[in-house]
C-alpha positions as CSV (number, residue, x, y, z in Angstrom):
1,M,-0.2,0.0,0.4
2,S,0.9,3.3,-0.7
3,H,1.8,6.0,1.4
4,A,-1.5,8.4,-0.3
5,D,-3.4,5.3,0.1
6,A,-2.5,4.6,3.9
7,I,-4.3,8.2,5.0
8,P,-7.7,6.9,5.6
9,G,-6.4,3.7,8.0
10,L,-3.8,6.4,9.5
11,Y,-7.1,8.7,10.7
12,A,-9.0,5.7,11.9
13,R,-6.6,4.4,13.8
14,H,-5.1,7.4,15.7
15,A,-8.8,9.5,15.8
16,E,-8.8,9.8,18.9
17,A,-5.0,11.1,19.2
18,F,-6.0,13.7,16.7
19,D,-8.5,15.3,18.3
20,R,-6.6,15.1,21.0
21,V,-3.2,17.5,19.5
22,R,-5.3,19.1,16.4
23,G,-5.2,23.1,17.4
24,K,-8.5,24.6,18.6
25,N,-7.2,28.4,19.2
26,G,-8.8,29.8,16.4
27,F,-5.9,30.2,14.2
28,E,-7.8,30.0,11.1
29,R,-10.5,32.4,11.7
30,P,-9.5,35.2,9.5
31,W,-9.2,33.1,6.8
32,L,-12.2,31.4,7.4
33,D,-13.8,34.9,8.0
34,L,-12.6,35.5,4.1
35,L,-14.2,32.2,3.3
36,V,-17.8,33.4,4.6
37,A,-17.6,37.3,3.8
38,P,-20.2,36.6,0.7
39,L,-22.7,34.6,2.7
40,S,-25.5,35.1,5.3
41,P,-26.3,33.6,8.1
42,G,-28.1,29.9,6.9
43,A,-25.9,29.4,4.2
44,H,-24.5,26.2,2.8
45,V,-21.0,25.1,3.7
46,L,-19.0,21.8,2.6
47,D,-15.9,20.9,4.7
48,L,-13.9,18.9,3.1
49,G,-12.1,16.6,5.6
50,C,-13.6,18.2,8.6
51,G,-11.5,15.8,11.1
52,S,-13.3,16.0,14.4
53,G,-15.1,19.0,13.6
54,E,-13.0,21.1,16.0
55,P,-12.2,23.6,14.9
56,I,-13.5,24.8,11.4
57,A,-17.0,23.4,11.7
58,A,-17.2,24.4,15.7
59,D,-16.4,27.6,13.8
60,L,-19.0,27.6,10.9
61,I,-21.8,26.1,12.9
62,G,-21.5,29.0,15.6
63,R,-21.5,31.9,13.1
64,G,-25.2,30.0,12.0
65,F,-23.6,28.3,8.8
66,V,-25.0,24.7,7.8
67,V,-22.4,22.4,7.3
68,T,-22.2,19.0,5.5
69,G,-19.3,17.6,6.1
70,L,-16.8,14.3,4.6
71,D,-14.2,12.6,6.0
72,V,-12.2,9.2,5.4
73,S,-12.1,8.6,9.2
74,E,-15.0,6.8,10.4
75,P,-14.5,7.3,14.2
76,L,-13.5,10.7,13.3
77,I,-17.3,11.2,11.7
78,R,-18.8,9.9,15.1
79,L,-17.0,12.5,17.1
80,C,-18.8,15.0,14.6
81,R,-22.1,13.8,14.8
82,E,-22.1,13.7,18.6
83,R,-21.0,17.2,18.5
84,F,-23.0,18.8,16.1
85,P,-26.0,16.1,15.7
86,A,-28.2,19.2,13.9
87,H,-25.5,19.2,11.1
88,D,-25.1,16.5,8.7
89,F,-21.5,14.5,8.3
90,H,-20.7,11.5,6.6
91,V,-17.7,9.2,5.8
92,G,-16.2,8.8,2.6
93,D,-13.6,10.1,0.1
94,M,-13.4,13.5,-1.4
95,R,-12.1,11.6,-4.6
96,D,-15.6,10.2,-4.9
97,L,-17.0,13.9,-4.2
98,E,-20.3,13.8,-5.6
99,L,-23.5,15.0,-4.0
100,G,-25.7,16.0,-5.8
101,R,-26.5,19.3,-4.6
102,T,-24.5,23.2,-4.5
103,F,-22.8,25.1,-1.4
104,D,-22.2,28.4,-1.1
105,A,-18.8,27.5,0.3
106,I,-16.4,24.8,-0.2
107,I,-13.1,24.3,2.6
108,A,-11.0,21.4,2.4
109,W,-8.2,22.6,5.2
110,H,-5.5,20.6,5.8
111,S,-6.9,17.6,4.1
112,F,-6.8,18.1,0.1
113,F,-2.6,18.3,0.5
114,H,-3.0,14.3,1.5
115,L,-4.1,13.4,-2.2
116,T,-1.6,12.6,-5.1
117,P,-1.2,14.9,-7.3
118,E,-3.2,13.1,-9.3
119,A,-5.9,12.9,-7.4
120,Q,-6.2,16.8,-6.7
121,R,-6.0,17.6,-10.1
122,A,-9.1,15.1,-10.3
123,M,-10.8,17.2,-7.8
124,F,-11.4,20.7,-9.3
125,P,-14.1,19.7,-11.4
126,R,-15.4,18.1,-8.0
127,F,-15.3,21.9,-6.4
128,A,-16.4,23.6,-9.5
129,S,-20.0,20.7,-9.4
130,H,-20.9,21.4,-5.7
131,A,-19.8,25.2,-5.9
132,A,-22.7,27.7,-6.6
133,S,-22.5,30.7,-8.4
134,G,-20.5,32.9,-6.6
135,G,-19.7,30.5,-3.6
136,T,-16.3,30.5,-2.1
137,L,-13.5,28.0,-2.2
138,M,-10.7,27.7,-0.1
139,F,-7.9,24.9,0.7
140,T,-4.4,24.3,1.9
141,S,-1.4,23.6,-0.3
142,G,2.6,22.8,0.2
143,P,4.2,26.0,-0.9
144,S,5.5,24.5,-4.6
145,A,5.5,21.5,-6.6
146,A,6.5,18.3,-3.7
147,V,5.8,15.3,-2.1
148,V,6.7,15.5,0.9
149,L,6.3,12.7,4.5
150,G,5.6,13.9,7.9
151,E,4.7,11.1,11.0
152,F,1.7,11.1,12.7
153,E,1.5,8.4,15.8
154,G,4.9,6.7,14.7
155,E,3.7,6.4,10.5
156,P,4.5,7.8,7.6
157,L,2.2,10.8,6.7
158,Y,1.9,11.8,2.6
159,H,1.7,15.5,2.0
160,A,1.7,16.5,-2.1
161,S,1.5,19.6,-3.3
162,L,1.1,21.2,-7.0
163,D,3.3,24.3,-8.5
164,P,1.3,27.6,-7.6
165,E,0.8,28.0,-11.5
166,E,-1.0,24.5,-11.8
167,Y,-3.2,25.3,-9.0
168,R,-4.0,28.9,-10.7
169,S,-4.7,27.2,-14.3
170,L,-6.8,24.4,-12.6
171,L,-9.1,27.0,-10.7
172,S,-9.4,29.0,-13.9
173,E,-10.3,26.1,-15.7
174,N,-13.0,25.0,-13.6
175,G,-14.4,28.2,-13.1
176,F,-13.2,29.9,-10.6
177,E,-11.4,33.1,-9.5
178,V,-8.3,33.5,-7.1
179,L,-9.3,36.2,-4.2
180,R,-6.0,35.6,-2.2
181,H,-3.2,33.0,-2.1
182,V,-0.5,33.6,0.7
183,V,2.1,31.0,1.1
184,E,3.2,29.8,4.4
185,D,1.3,32.4,6.2
186,P,3.0,33.6,9.1
187,T,-0.2,34.4,11.3
188,C,-2.0,31.1,10.4
189,G,0.7,28.6,11.6
190,G,2.9,28.2,8.2
191,A,0.2,27.4,6.1
192,T,-0.7,27.7,2.6
193,V,-3.6,28.9,1.6
194,W,-5.8,29.6,-1.4
195,L,-9.0,31.4,-1.7
196,A,-11.3,31.1,-4.7
197,Q,-14.7,32.0,-6.0
198,K,-17.0,30.2,-8.5
199,S,-17.6,33.1,-11.6
């Protein structure tokens, strides 16, 4: 099994550890402000790779949005359902995303970059088919084209990124305009963040 294919099992085995160590101090909040700036309370947000629902889904729910979450880890989705029973959380792989509806915002925070480069390229039509007209899309990537192996609970943790210009091309080809792109944002834990809007 490749390191990329091992991601679902890793997050299933170590769900409790992930939930325990996942930063919940809200450093992502300024970016979430930008993601939802065009939205009104009650708007629908799709959280891809939602993990345990904290802090991203919790923040969005607290703002009055309706959240649908998707994650490959059944134990993490179980935590989401316990914490936010009024919202929809599903076990599934974003690579197979086909919900048959659109959302006012889509976020894939620190999840999209676990996909292989090929799988990342294939996600952009799926983003487009699930984004409402004028809807926003936010995801994190690496700063440049690379495959990097990190480590979590003693196991290899796969990350990959495309070249920034390829992300720009893929977004444009699928009807998105880049609103903001910051490489290794020092105010956000060094995250490289993309914010785009569906035309």
